C-alpha positions, 0 to 999 in steps of 0.5 A: 799806780797807773802807767800810761805809755803814749806812742805817737807817729811822726815825732813832731810834738812840741814841748808844750804838747808833751806837757799838755799830754802829761797833764791831761792824761794824769787828770783823766786818770784821776777824774775818770779812773779814780787814780792818784795823781802822785802815782800816775806815770806817763811816758811819750814815745815816738816813731818816725812815720816810716816805722809805722804802717796802717793797712801796709801803708807807711805813715810818713806822708800822712796828714794824720797822726797815729796813736797807740795809748797803753794804760796799765792799771791793777786788775779789778780796780775799774768798772767797764763803764769807767774804762769805756769812758776813759777810752772815749775821753782819751781819744778826744784829748789826743785829738784836741792836743795833737790834731787829726788822728788816723782811725786806726789809733788805739787806746788799750787798758791793760788790767795787770794782776796785783801780784805781777806789778808794783812800785816802791818794792811792793806788789799791788797785792802785797800793798793791798794785804798790808792795808787790810791788816792795818785797818782790819 
């Protein structure tokens, strides 16, 4: 049940670029992180360049986009290698769809404890325990 928030400077993404980000991010989560497509949620936020600075310099006149991609997954469900590959592939995907990125563009993978988040009214911990009882 991953949740991915892509925050972008500039607010100049086309509808086609947004669709590509939704599709490609979901595909990476499936292929690299082994997450279910039907439970992968992707949100795109944007801020004008004047609301984002790198090294104290506002990005409103920059030829580069700035990205902060925050990926939330349940703690312990991915290896260090999978997370490393996801970060690498995410930056490549973002550059391909959006274009040049500032070097200080980040992909962060947050591992959330299973009792601290969930969907459809159940925490991930409760969902795991329920599956273990059913198969136990």
